[in-house]
C-alpha positions in Angstrom: 124.8 60.6 156.5 127.2 60.9 154.2 128.6 64.6 153.4 126.9 65.7 155.9 127.9 67.0 159.5 126.6 65.2 162.4 126.6 68.4 164.9 122.8 69.6 164.7 124.5 73.5 164.9 127.1 72.8 163.1 127.3 74.4 159.5 129.1 73.2 156.2 131.6 76.0 154.9 132.3 75.5 151.1 135.5 77.5 149.8 134.8 80.0 146.7 134.8 79.5 143.6 138.2 80.6 142.0 138.0 84.1 140.3 139.5 83.1 137.1 139.2 85.4 133.3 138.7 82.7 130.6 140.3 83.9 127.9 140.1 82.9 123.7 142.0 80.7 123.2 143.5 79.3 120.0 142.9 76.0 118.2 145.0 73.9 116.5 144.2 75.5 113.3 145.0 79.3 114.6 141.3 79.6 115.1 139.8 81.1 118.1 137.2 79.6 120.6 135.1 81.1 123.4 136.3 80.8 126.5 133.7 79.8 129.3 130.6 82.5 129.4 132.0 84.6 126.5 129.6 83.9 123.2 131.3 83.1 119.9 130.5 84.7 116.9 128.4 83.1 115.0 130.9 81.8 111.3 128.0 82.4 108.7 125.9 85.9 109.8 122.4 85.6 109.9 121.2 87.7 106.9 119.3 90.9 107.1 115.7 90.9 105.9 115.2 93.3 103.2 114.3 96.6 103.6 111.0 98.1 103.0 112.7 99.7 99.7 114.4 97.2 98.7 111.2 95.1 99.1 108.7 97.9 96.9 112.1 97.5 93.9 111.7 93.6 93.8 107.6 93.6 93.9 107.6 96.2 91.4 109.9 94.3 89.1 108.4 91.3 89.7 111.2 89.9 91.7 109.7 89.3 95.0 106.1 87.2 95.5 102.9 89.3 96.9 102.7 87.4 99.9 107.0 87.7 100.6 106.1 91.9 99.6 103.1 91.6 102.8 105.4 90.3 105.2 108.3 92.1 105.2 105.7 95.4 104.9 103.6 94.0 107.9 107.3 94.4 110.2 108.7 97.7 108.4 108.5 101.0 109.3 106.2 103.4 107.6 106.6 107.4 107.3 103.5 109.0 107.1 102.7 113.2 106.7 100.1 113.9 109.4 98.3 117.6 109.8 97.3 119.0 113.2 94.3 116.7 113.8 95.7 112.5 114.4 95.2 110.3 111.9 96.3 109.8 107.5 95.6 112.0 105.4 94.3 111.4 102.6 94.8 112.7 98.5 91.1 113.4 97.3 92.1 114.3 94.0 92.8 110.7 92.8 90.0 107.9 91.5 89.4 106.6 94.6 91.5 108.1 98.0 94.5 107.9 98.8 97.0 107.7 101.5 100.7 109.1 101.3 103.1 107.3 102.8 107.2 106.7 102.9 109.5 103.6 103.2 111.9 106.4 104.4 112.2 110.6 105.9 113.9 110.9 103.2 111.4 109.7 100.8 109.0 111.7 103.2 110.8 114.9 103.2 111.5 114.7 99.2 107.8 115.0 99.2 106.7 117.3 102.0 109.4 118.7 102.6 112.3 119.4 105.2 109.8 120.5 108.3 107.2 118.4 107.7 105.3 116.9 110.6 104.4 112.7 110.5 104.7 109.4 112.2 106.0 106.6 111.9 103.9 103.2 112.2 104.4 99.7 111.6 103.0 98.4 107.8 100.4 96.4 110.4 99.3 98.6 111.9 99.1 100.8 108.2 96.9 97.2 108.0 94.3 97.3 110.7 94.5 101.4 110.7 93.3 102.3 107.3 89.6 103.5 106.9 87.5 101.7 104.3 88.0 102.4 101.1 90.9 104.4 101.4 93.7 103.1 99.5 98.1 104.0 99.5 100.8 105.0 97.7 104.8 104.4 98.8 107.6 106.3 97.7 104.8 109.2 95.4 107.9 111.0 94.6 110.4 107.8 94.3 111.8 106.0 91.5 109.4 103.2 92.6 106.3 104.2 93.4 104.1 101.4 94.1 99.9 102.4 94.4 97.6 100.2 96.9 94.4 100.8 96.2 91.0 99.7 98.0 90.5 96.7 96.9 94.1 95.8 97.1 93.9 96.4 100.6 91.2 94.3 101.2 92.9 91.7 99.8 96.6 92.7 101.9 93.5 92.5 105.6 92.5 89.1 104.0 96.2 87.8 103.9 97.3 89.5 107.1 94.2 87.3 109.3 94.0 84.0 107.2 97.9 84.4 108.2 96.7 85.2 111.7 93.9 83.0 112.3 94.1 80.4 110.1 
């Protein structure tokens, strides 16, 4: 047999791998190359998705399509004021009941004060948990307030279901 010791009791001894540190080396153009086991920084970093506040501004000015807004909304954090009991706080002094929600803690504090209680969920969870017949308002005291009535929420639910289940 090739490469194996013929004595059944003998064991092959292999030398340990060399312990070397590979450092980045300059290439011909003066740039740096990553050595073995190191990650090279991408030449073009991935663009970060727009924040929910940016998406609200873009959507209210007509530069963002409804489907694109909903995709950003679904993965974004939404700040909701809360009371002593679990669940959303609703405003009933409007044509339809709406739930105030905010794109940032700063916006929530502007509306409800510094000591207000709140919880944070994703936009997808909002769509999933919002009671039937309720709408919501994003950044009620903000420059780009957005109101989604109950019918708009139903359309968002339909869009999410089509995206999820085809």
